[in-house]
C-alpha positions in Angstrom: -12.0 -140.1 -47.8 -13.3 -140.7 -50.9 -12.4 -143.3 -51.8 -13.5 -144.3 -55.8 -15.4 -147.6 -56.5 -14.1 -149.0 -59.6 -16.3 -151.0 -61.3 -15.0 -154.6 -62.0 -13.9 -156.2 -65.0 -16.1 -159.1 -66.0 -14.4 -161.5 -67.9 -15.6 -163.3 -71.0 -17.2 -166.6 -69.5 -16.5 -169.5 -71.3 -19.2 -169.5 -73.6 -18.3 -166.3 -75.1 -15.3 -167.9 -75.7 -16.6 -170.7 -77.1 -19.1 -168.0 -79.2 -16.1 -166.0 -80.8 -14.4 -169.1 -81.6 -17.8 -171.0 -83.2 -18.0 -167.4 -85.0 -14.5 -168.0 -86.9 -15.4 -171.4 -87.6 -18.7 -169.8 -89.3 -16.0 -167.2 -91.3 -13.6 -170.5 -92.2 -16.7 -172.0 -94.0 -17.6 -169.2 -95.9 -14.4 -168.3 -96.8 -14.1 -172.1 -98.1 -16.8 -171.1 -100.4 -15.8 -167.8 -101.8 -12.5 -169.7 -102.4 -14.4 -171.6 -104.4 -16.6 -169.1 -105.7 -14.0 -166.7 -106.5 -10.7 -168.3 -106.9 -8.4 -165.8 -108.5 -9.7 -163.6 -105.4 -6.3 -163.2 -102.4 -7.0 -165.3 -100.0 -7.3 -162.4 -97.6 -9.3 -160.8 -99.5 -12.0 -163.4 -98.9 -11.5 -163.5 -95.5 -12.3 -160.1 -95.3 -15.0 -160.5 -97.3 -16.2 -164.0 -95.2 -15.7 -161.6 -91.9 -18.0 -159.2 -93.4 -20.2 -161.3 -94.4 -20.5 -163.8 -91.0 -20.4 -160.0 -88.7 -23.7 -158.7 -90.9 -26.0 -162.3 -91.0 -25.3 -162.4 -87.4 -26.4 -159.2 -86.8 -29.2 -159.9 -89.1 -30.0 -163.2 -86.6 -29.1 -161.6 -83.3 -32.9 -161.1 -83.0 -34.3 -164.0 -83.6 -32.2 -166.4 -81.0 -33.1 -163.5 -78.8 -36.3 -164.5 -79.4 -36.0 -168.3 -79.2 -34.3 -168.3 -75.9 -36.8 -165.9 -74.0 -34.4 -163.1 -74.2 -34.6 -159.4 -73.9 -34.6 -157.5 -77.1 -35.8 -160.4 -78.9 -38.5 -160.6 -81.9 -39.5 -163.2 -84.2 -39.1 -161.6 -88.0 -38.9 -163.6 -91.4 -36.1 -162.1 -91.8 -34.0 -163.6 -89.1 -35.2 -167.1 -90.4 -34.1 -165.6 -94.3 -30.8 -164.6 -93.1 -30.0 -168.4 -90.6 -31.0 -170.0 -93.6 -28.6 -168.0 -96.1 -26.2 -168.0 -93.1 -26.1 -172.2 -93.4 -26.0 -172.4 -97.0 -22.8 -170.2 -97.1 -21.9 -172.6 -94.2 -23.0 -175.9 -96.2 -21.4 -174.8 -99.9 -18.0 -173.8 -97.8 -17.9 -177.5 -96.8 -19.7 -180.1 -98.8 -16.8 -180.7 -100.8 -16.0 -182.4 -97.5 -19.4 -184.2 -96.2 -19.3 -186.5 -99.0 -15.5 -188.1 -97.5 -17.1 -188.3 -93.7 -18.5 -191.7 -94.9 -14.8 -192.9 -95.5 -13.7 -192.1 -91.6 -13.9 -194.3 -89.2 -17.3 -192.8 -88.0 -18.6 -194.2 -91.5 -17.0 -197.1 -91.6 -18.5 -197.6 -87.5 -22.0 -196.8 -89.1 -22.3 -198.7 -91.7 -21.1 -201.9 -89.6 -23.9 -201.1 -87.0 -26.7 -200.1 -89.3 -26.0 -202.7 -92.3 -26.0 -199.7 -95.2 -23.1 -199.1 -97.6 -20.3 -197.3 -97.0 -21.3 -194.6 -99.5 -22.7 -191.1 -99.6 -24.8 -189.7 -102.2 -25.1 -186.3 -103.5 -28.6 -186.1 -101.7 -27.2 -186.9 -98.5 -23.8 -185.3 -98.3 -26.5 -182.2 -98.7 -28.0 -182.5 -96.8 -25.3 -183.0 -93.6 -24.0 -180.3 -95.0 -26.7 -177.7 -94.8 -27.5 -179.6 -91.1 -24.1 -179.1 -90.4 -24.0 -175.3 -91.8 -27.0 -174.3 -89.7 -25.4 -175.5 -86.4 -22.3 -173.3 -87.5 -25.0 -170.7 -88.0 -26.7 -171.0 -84.9 -24.0 -171.8 -83.0 -22.8 -168.4 -82.5 -25.7 -166.5 -81.0 -26.4 -169.3 -78.8 -24.1 -169.6 -77.1 -23.4 -165.8 -76.9 -26.8 -165.4 -75.2 -26.9 -168.0 -73.1 -23.3 -166.8 -71.9 -25.2 -164.5 -69.8 
């Protein structure tokens, strides 16, 4: 009697599911930028464009993240760093209008009271915070996908 052994399908790990969610977050922040830059464009075209842009950037960033995490197939290339920075800037551009308002939230109140500083955020601080968050949004999907193996 011949028994055919079927390979077991591996379910997606939690880190891969989180990577997909983070990637969708990157698509959203890029869409926010596109919606502001091209307000006459239909929202669904902008969303498709944002998805395509994020997909291309993800492919360009993958070798960099693999080498950073010491994974097989990794390669340190300047293009990967440039693409990650472009991805971070696109994400930052989408969230920049909202970052300045963080100072007025409970977190902003808490930090200003504890640190004894004014509860305002200047344009330079808003840019730096938006860019830092944008870089996290850019790198998080690749990081989570690679550590999930």
